[in-house]
C-alpha positions in Angstrom: 124.5 131.3 103.1 127.3 129.9 101.0 128.9 128.6 104.2 125.7 126.8 105.2 125.5 125.0 101.8 129.2 124.1 101.9 128.9 122.6 105.4 125.6 120.8 104.5 127.2 119.3 101.5 130.2 118.2 103.6 128.0 116.6 106.1 126.0 114.8 103.4 129.2 113.3 102.0 129.9 111.7 105.4 126.6 109.8 105.4 126.9 106.1 104.9 124.2 105.7 102.1 122.7 102.3 101.6 123.3 100.5 98.3 120.5 100.2 95.8 120.0 96.6 96.8 119.8 97.5 100.5 117.4 100.3 99.8 115.2 98.1 97.7 115.1 95.4 100.4 114.3 97.8 103.2 111.5 99.4 101.1 110.0 95.9 100.6 110.2 95.2 104.3 108.4 98.6 105.0 105.7 97.8 102.5 105.2 94.3 103.9 104.9 95.6 107.4 102.4 98.3 106.3 100.2 95.7 104.5 100.3 93.4 107.6 99.3 96.2 109.9 96.6 97.4 107.5 95.1 93.9 107.4 95.3 93.6 111.2 93.7 97.0 111.9 91.0 96.4 109.3 90.2 93.1 110.9 90.1 94.6 114.3 87.9 97.4 113.1 85.5 94.8 111.5 85.4 92.9 114.8 84.6 96.0 116.8 81.9 97.0 114.3 80.3 93.5 114.6 80.5 93.6 118.4 78.9 97.0 118.7 76.2 96.2 116.1 75.4 93.1 118.1 75.5 94.9 121.4 73.2 97.7 120.3 70.8 95.4 118.5 70.2 93.2 121.6 69.9 96.1 124.0 
């Protein structure tokens, strides 16, 4: 078990971690993309709702 933790720690030291600035910027990009997709999917859902409401009310 000690060997596992030692090797894991060694591998984690090799990782090229982003700077705080890079991490903040990437987090902002992810949040922006999530908001854009949420708005897009919400709009698409609304259009489908309206279409099917119209379809079943005229049938």
